[in-house]
C-alpha positions in Angstrom: 38.7 10.9 87.2 35.5 10.5 85.1 34.2 13.8 86.6 37.3 15.7 85.5 37.1 14.2 82.0 33.5 15.3 81.7 34.5 18.8 83.0 37.3 19.0 80.4 34.9 18.1 77.6 32.3 20.6 78.7 35.1 23.2 78.8 35.8 22.6 75.1 32.1 23.1 74.2 32.1 26.4 76.3 35.3 27.8 74.7 35.3 26.5 71.1 32.2 27.2 68.9 33.5 24.6 66.4 32.9 21.7 68.8 29.8 19.8 67.7 29.6 16.4 69.4 31.2 14.6 72.4 32.7 12.0 70.0 34.4 14.7 68.0 35.8 16.4 71.1 36.9 13.1 72.6 38.9 11.9 69.6 39.8 15.0 67.5 41.1 17.7 69.9 44.9 17.4 70.4 44.9 20.2 73.0 42.5 18.1 75.2 44.6 15.0 74.7 47.8 16.9 75.7 46.2 18.0 78.9 45.1 14.5 79.8 48.5 13.0 79.0 50.1 15.8 81.0 48.1 14.9 84.1 49.4 11.4 84.0 53.0 12.5 83.3 52.7 15.1 86.2 51.5 12.3 88.5 54.6 10.2 87.6 56.8 13.2 88.0 55.5 13.9 91.5 56.0 10.3 92.5 59.7 10.4 91.6 59.2 8.5 88.4 61.0 11.3 86.5 62.1 9.3 83.5 58.6 7.8 82.8 57.0 11.2 83.2 59.5 12.8 80.9 59.1 10.0 78.3 55.3 10.3 78.4 55.5 14.0 77.8 57.8 13.3 74.9 55.2 10.9 73.4 52.5 13.4 74.0 54.5 16.0 72.1 54.9 13.6 69.2 51.1 12.9 69.1 49.7 16.3 69.8 52.3 18.9 68.9 52.0 20.3 72.4 55.2 20.3 74.6 54.3 20.4 78.3 57.0 19.6 80.9 55.7 17.1 83.4 56.8 19.4 86.2 54.4 22.2 85.2 51.3 22.7 87.4 48.0 23.2 85.6 44.6 24.0 87.1 41.1 22.9 86.2 39.2 23.6 83.0 42.4 24.4 81.1 42.0 24.4 77.3 44.5 24.6 74.5 42.8 25.6 71.2 44.3 23.9 68.2 47.4 23.2 70.3 50.2 22.9 67.7 53.4 24.6 68.9 52.4 25.3 72.5 55.4 25.1 74.9 55.0 25.1 78.7 58.1 25.0 80.9 58.9 23.0 84.0 58.2 25.5 86.7 55.2 27.1 85.0 52.0 27.4 87.1 48.6 27.8 85.4 45.4 28.6 87.3 41.8 27.6 86.5 39.7 28.5 83.4 42.8 29.5 81.3 42.5 29.5 77.5 45.7 29.2 75.4 45.8 29.5 71.6 48.3 27.7 69.3 52.0 28.7 69.3 52.0 30.2 72.8 55.1 29.8 74.8 55.6 29.9 78.6 59.4 29.9 78.7 62.3 30.6 80.9 65.2 33.2 80.8 67.9 31.5 82.8 69.8 28.2 83.0 69.8 28.1 86.8 67.6 25.8 88.8 64.5 27.2 90.5 61.5 29.2 89.5 62.1 30.4 86.0 58.8 30.2 84.1 55.6 32.3 84.3 52.8 31.9 86.8 49.4 32.4 85.2 46.3 33.4 87.2 42.7 32.3 86.7 40.5 33.1 83.7 43.5 34.3 81.6 43.6 34.2 77.8 46.9 33.9 76.0 46.6 34.7 72.2 48.2 32.8 69.3 52.0 33.0 69.1 52.3 35.0 72.4 55.5 34.4 74.3 55.8 34.9 78.1 59.3 34.7 79.5 60.7 34.4 83.0 59.3 34.0 86.5 56.6 36.7 85.9 53.1 36.7 87.2 50.0 37.2 85.0 47.0 38.4 87.1 43.5 37.0 87.0 41.4 37.9 84.0 44.3 39.3 82.0 44.4 39.0 78.2 47.7 38.5 76.3 47.3 39.6 72.6 48.4 37.4 69.8 52.1 37.7 69.0 53.0 39.6 72.1 56.2 39.1 74.0 55.7 39.6 77.7 58.7 39.9 80.0 57.2 41.9 82.9 54.5 41.1 85.4 50.9 41.7 84.2 48.3 43.1 86.5 44.9 41.5 86.8 42.2 42.4 84.3 44.3 44.2 81.7 45.1 43.6 78.0 48.7 43.4 76.9 49.8 43.7 73.3 53.0 44.4 71.3 56.7 43.6 71.4 57.7 44.1 74.2 54.2 43.7 75.7 52.6 46.8 77.0 49.4 47.4 78.9 46.9 48.7 76.3 43.6 48.7 78.3 41.5 47.3 81.1 39.1 44.5 80.4 35.4 44.7 81.2 34.1 42.9 84.3 31.7 40.5 82.5 32.4 37.0 83.8 30.6 35.4 80.9 33.2 36.6 78.5 35.9 33.9 78.2 37.5 34.5 74.8 40.0 36.9 73.4 38.4 39.6 71.1 41.2 39.6 68.5 39.5 42.3 66.4 39.3 44.8 69.3 42.9 44.8 70.6 43.9 48.4 71.4 47.2 49.9 70.2 49.0 52.0 72.9 51.5 53.4 70.4 48.8 54.7 68.1 47.0 56.1 71.1 50.1 57.9 72.2 50.8 59.3 68.8 47.3 60.6 68.4 47.5 62.3 71.8 50.7 63.9 70.8 49.1 65.2 67.6 46.2 66.6 69.7 48.5 68.4 72.1 50.5 69.8 69.2 47.4 71.3 67.6 46.5 73.0 70.9 50.0 74.4 71.3 49.9 75.8 67.7 46.6 77.5 68.4 48.1 79.1 71.5 51.2 80.2 69.6 49.0 81.9 67.0 47.0 83.7 69.7 50.2 84.9 71.4 51.6 86.1 68.1 48.4 88.0 67.4 48.5 89.6 70.9 52.2 90.6 70.7 51.7 92.2 67.3 48.9 94.3 68.8 46.4 93.2 66.2 42.8 92.8 67.2 40.7 89.8 66.1 39.5 90.5 62.6 35.8 91.2 62.1 33.5 88.3 61.2 33.1 89.4 57.6 36.9 89.7 57.1 37.4 86.3 58.7 34.8 84.7 56.5 36.6 85.9 53.4 39.8 84.1 54.6 38.0 80.8 55.2 38.3 78.9 51.9 38.4 75.2 51.0 42.1 75.6 50.2 43.0 77.2 53.5 41.2 74.4 55.4 42.8 71.7 53.4 46.2 73.3 54.0 45.5 73.3 57.7 44.4 69.7 57.7 47.8 68.6 56.3 49.1 68.8 59.8 46.7 66.0 60.9 48.5 62.7 60.5 46.7 59.4 60.3 48.5 57.4 63.1 47.9 54.1 61.4 49.5 55.0 58.1 51.8 57.9 59.1 50.6 60.3 56.3 48.5 63.4 56.6 44.8 63.0 55.9 44.8 65.3 52.9 47.5 63.6 50.9 46.2 60.2 52.0 42.9 61.1 50.3 40.7 60.8 53.5 39.3 64.4 53.1 36.8 64.0 50.3 35.0 67.4 50.3 35.2 70.7 52.1 32.2 73.0 51.9 32.2 76.6 53.1 28.6 78.0 53.3 28.1 81.2 55.1 29.0 80.6 58.8 29.0 76.9 58.4 31.9 74.7 57.3 31.4 71.0 56.5 34.3 68.5 56.1 33.5 65.1 54.6 36.0 62.4 55.2 36.5 58.6 55.0 38.6 56.3 57.1 41.4 54.0 56.0 39.3 51.1 57.3 35.9 50.7 58.9 37.7 49.6 62.1 40.2 52.4 62.0 41.8 52.7 65.5 41.1 55.9 67.3 38.6 57.0 64.7 36.9 59.4 67.1 40.1 61.0 68.0 41.1 61.5 64.4 37.8 63.1 63.6 38.2 65.4 66.5 41.6 66.5 65.3 40.2 67.2 61.9 37.5 69.3 63.4 39.9 71.1 65.7 42.3 72.0 62.9 39.4 73.2 60.7 38.2 75.4 63.6 41.7 77.0 63.9 41.1 78.4 60.4 37.3 78.9 60.5 37.4 80.8 63.8 33.8 81.4 64.9 32.4 79.4 62.0 30.4 76.3 62.8 32.5 73.2 61.8 31.0 69.8 61.2 32.9 66.7 60.3 31.0 64.0 58.5 32.2 60.4 58.1 31.2 59.0 54.7 30.2 55.3 54.4 32.7 54.9 51.6 35.6 52.4 51.3 39.1 53.7 51.0 41.7 51.7 49.0 45.4 51.9 49.5 46.2 50.7 46.0 44.2 53.7 44.7 46.4 56.0 46.7 49.6 54.3 45.9 48.8 54.3 42.1 48.0 58.1 42.2 50.5 60.6 40.8 52.1 61.5 44.2 55.6 61.2 45.6 55.5 59.5 49.0 59.0 60.8 49.9 57.9 64.3 49.2 54.8 63.8 51.2 56.8 62.5 54.2 59.3 65.4 54.0 56.5 67.9 53.8 54.7 66.3 56.8 57.9 66.3 58.8 58.4 70.0 58.1 54.9 70.9 59.1 55.2 69.0 62.4 58.6 70.6 63.2 57.0 74.1 62.6 
């Protein structure tokens, strides 16, 4: 028993950088206290002392804010960070080295007896406010993003985000990483929208080539093409590129700062809505591709400026958001 207590305290130091001393961990971590009380309640439950086990879990809930049914099975080195609001149902099973943040729920979806709560593998991280429902299985090394609602089985080693939860990526294989990187959660919806925009741009280019071929027109000479390449024409083409995070085209949004046409070279200077803009590389590539559709054989370079973008500056500008949305819809439909 003393060895398990020492192991639990070492787990707190390994998974919580705020832990300073053994005394602090021993007396000031309700998640740790909830795990210890659960072990005693679970022992009572297994030895048919159901009322005592249930009553002890009730007392533990009052003291720690963590509601763990005494019938739940929990592995070693299990840590609940902060703890308040965590709910773990009767038939839940949790493996070793699992980290759970505050507000997480392992709940059931039926009133019938039997297995009705999730089974969690080893080395799993469940983010704050995540809800896992039903007799689903979460594979080893999976990461459940904060606020996600998971109702389907989760394969090993993947990240799940959203409502309902969707697989958004595969985790790296570094065994030393045992925390959820909240600032690097991918967004599958934004990724899908960005891919659709890219495919739309490719289809528009093919349509333009077919129209030119059907009309019997040859490709204009380089000097004629150069005359057509203007800042205005490029900005107009870039209105078809939609920022997937905001849903407004990059020109009206103010992300395109400067467009320079100099001989055979075109330079587009742009900023991002935030330094951690999702799919920034894909957005930059879409801008370059649309500029190329106008510039032809010109060399196109897209430069990201180290300049902050402010939404309040855009919102206070003299622009009609409804008109922008309607114009963007029309451009996409065309």
